[in-house]
N, C-alpha and C positions, 0 to 999 in steps of 0.2 A: 895848291892844286886841288882838283875836285875830289880825288880819292882820299887825299890827306884830310881835307875838311870833313869828308863823310865819316871817317873813322874817329875823328875828334869830336863828333857830335854836332858839328855845324851843318847848315843847309845851304849848299852853294846856289847862288842865284842863277848861274848858267854853267853847266858842266863843261869842262875843257878836255878835249881829247888830244892825246899826244901819242906819237908812235913809240916813245920810250916805254910807256906804261903797257900798252896792249898790242903794239906792233901792227897798227892799222893806220891807214892814211887819214889825215885830218880832214873834216868836212869843209866844204866851201861855205864861208860865212854869209855870202850873198844868196845862198840857196834857201828858198822858202818852201815848206812842205805844202803840197796841195791840200785843200780842205777835203776832209773825209778820208784821206789816206791814213793807213795805220802808222802809229808811232812805234818804232822798234824798241824804244826805251821804256815806254809806259803802257802800251796797249798789248802787252804779251799775255798769252793765256796763263791762267793760274796753274801752278804745279807745286809739287813738294819741294822743288829746288828754288822757289822764289826767294826764300830767306837768304840764300847764298849770293844773290845778285846785287850789285851796286846800282845807283840811279841810272847809270849808262846802260844797264841791261847785261853786264858781263860779270863773271865771277872775279873777285879780287885777285885770286891767285892765277887766273887765266885758265882754270879747269874746274869742272863741276864734280863735286864729290859723288862717288858711286855708292849706291845702297847695297850692302852685302846681301847676297842671296842665301836664303836658308838652306841648310843641308837636307838632303832627302832622307826619308825614313826607311824602314825595312821594306823590301819588295815582297810581293806575294809569294815568290818562290822561297825567300828566306823564312817567312813565317810558316810556310808549309813544312820546310825542313826542320824548323824548331819544334813544331808539334810532333813530327815524326820521331825526332830524337827523344822527346819526352815519353812517347809511347814505348820506344825501345828500352828506355831505362826502367820503366815500370814492368815491362815483360821480363827483362833481365833479372830484376830483383825477385819477381814472383817465381821464376824458374829456379833461381839460386836457392831460395828458401824451400821450394818443393823438393829439390835434390837433397838439401840438408835434412829435411824431415824424413825422407826415404832412407838415407844412410844411417842416421841416428836411430831410427826406428828398428832397423835390422840389428845394429849393435846392441841396442837396449834389450831387444828380445833375446839375443844370444847370451848376453851376460846375465840376464835374469835366469835363463835355463841353466847356465853353468853354476851360478851361485846357489840356486835352488837345489841342484843335485848334490853339491858339496854339503850344505847345511842339513839336508835331510838324511844323509848317509854317513856323516862323519862319526856318529856314535855307534854305527853298526859294526859288530865284531864277528869275524869268521876265521876259523883256524888260528885263533889267538891274535888276530891283528885286524886293523881297520883297512878300508880301501884307500886310505890316504897316507902320506909320509909319516913314518913313525916318530920322527923327532919334532913334529909340529909342522903345520901347513902355513905357508905365507900366502894369505888370501887378499892382502891389501891391493896388489896390482889389478886384480879382477874387480874389486870394489871401486877402485879409482876409475876404471873404464866404464863401469856401470853408472857411476854418479855423473861423469862427464857426458855420457851419451844421453842420460835422462834429463839433465839440465839443459843441454843444447836442444833436445827434442822439444821441451816445453817452450823455450824461447822462440824456436823456429815456428812452432804452431801459432803462437801469438802474433808473430810478425807476418806470417803468411795470411792469417785472417785479416790483419790490418791492411796489407797490401791489396787484398782482393775486395774488401768491403769498405774500408775507411782510408783510401789512398791519401786524401788531402790532409788528414790528421796525422798519419804516420810518416809523411814526407819530411825528411830531416835535411840538415845542411850536409854539404859534401864532406866537411871535416869530421862530422860524427860518423858518416858512412865509412870513411877511410879508417877511422879509429876502430869501428866495429869489425871491419875486415881484418885489420892487423891483429886485434886481440883474439879473434876466433882462430885465425890461421896459426898464430904463435901458440895458443893453448892446445890445439889439436896436434901440432908437431911435438910439443912437449909430452903430451899424454901418450902418443903413439911410440915415441922413442923410449920412454920409461917402461911402458908395457912390454915392448920387445926386449929391452935390456935386462929386465928382471927374469925373463924366461931362462931357467937353467943357469942362473948366475953362478960363476965359479964352479960349474959342474955339479951344483947341488940342486937337484930337481925337486925343490920343496914348494914351488908355486903351483897354482892349479893348472896353468898351461903347460909348464915344463913337466910336471908329474904325469899328466894325461898322455903326453907323447913319449914318455920314457920307456926303456926296456923293462924296468921294474914293474910298471903298471901292466905291461903285456904279460909278465910272468904270473900275475895274480888275477888276470882277467877271468879265467875259468872259475876261480873261487867266488867271484862276485858277479857272475852272469845273472842277468835279470835284475840286478841292482844298479850297477854302473857300467856304462859302455864307454871305456876310455878312448877308443878310436873315434867315436862320434864327438866326444868332448874335445879331443885334440883338433879335429877338423873344424869344429865350430869356433873355437878360439882363434885358430889360424885365419879363418874367414873373417872374424870380427876385426882382426888386426889389418887385414887387407882392405876392409871397408873403411877403416879409419884413415889409411893412406889415401884411398880414393877420395875421401872427404876433403883432405888437405889439398889435393891436386885440383879438384873441382872448384874449391873456394879461391885458389890462386887464379885459375882461368877466368872465373867470373869477376874477380877484382880487376884483372887486366882489361877485360871487356868493358866494365863499368867506367874505368878511368879513361879509356879511349873515347867512349861516347860522350863522357862529361867534357873532355877537352874540345870536342867539336860543338857541343851545345853551349858552353859558357859564353863565347863571344856573341852568339845570337841572343842569349838571354840578357846580356848587358845592353845590347842595342835595343832590344824590346823594352827593357826597363826605362832606358833613356827616352824612347819615343813616347811612352806613357806619361812621363814627367812633362815633356814638352807639350803634348796634346791635352794634358789634364785628365786623361782617362784613367780610371781605376780598374784595371783588369785583374780579375782574380787569378792567382798563380795556381797552376795545375800541378 
C-alpha cells in the first residue's frame, strides 16, 4: 500500500487510494487531469503543516495537529493593580514606622524624666529620710522600659529613613517582615506585662511607679515639695504604660493590614515575574 511504503522509506510509483485508509471514494483510473489544473496532492501552498502530510496530501492519522496557543500575559488592569498594591505596602510600612517612632519617643522621654528624678533625688534627706522607699528602691522595671523604648526608637528611625529615602535597598522578603513583626509584638507584650506586673508587687510599693502612686508617697509630699512631685510621676508612668499597650495594638493592626495586602499582591507578582521570563525583559523590582 502507498501509506505503508511511504513510512517504510520507499517511494511508490503511483499512490493507491482506498476507502479503508481515508474513508474517501477511489478516483476513476481513466480520468486524466486537464493541463494547467492544480494538483491537490502536489500543488498545495506551503504551510507549517506540510511536514505532516503524506504524498496524497492527507495527514496519516486523518487529522492535522493543532499548534498550541500561547497563554496571555497580565492585562493592563492587573499591572495597574499590582503597582497600586506595591504603593500601599510602602505607605503602610512608612506609617507603621512613623507611629512606632512617635510612641517610643513619648515613652523614652517619660522614662528619662522618671529615672532622672530618681537618680538626682535619691540621696536627698529631709526629716531623717529620703523621698524613696526606705528598704531600697527597685528601679530595674523603669530601666527596662527605658532601654526597650530607646532601642526601638533607634531602630524605627533607621527603618523610617530607609523607607522614605532608600526604599529599594530596604525592601526585604515577606518572611523577614513577618519575623520582624512577630519579634517586635512579642517583645513589647513582654515588656508591658512585666512593667505592669512589677508595680506594687505583693503589696510592696518599692518600684518607682508603685511608690509614686502609693499613699506613703502622698504622706511625705509636703516634705519634698519643690523636689519631687509624686503625683506627676505617677501619671507619667501610667501614661507610659498606656502608650506601650497602644504600641502593641497598632503593630498588630498594621501586621494584619500588611498580610492582607501581601496576599492580594503575591499572585500578581508571580504572574508578572513569569511574564518577564517569557518575554525576556528584565524589569527592576520596586
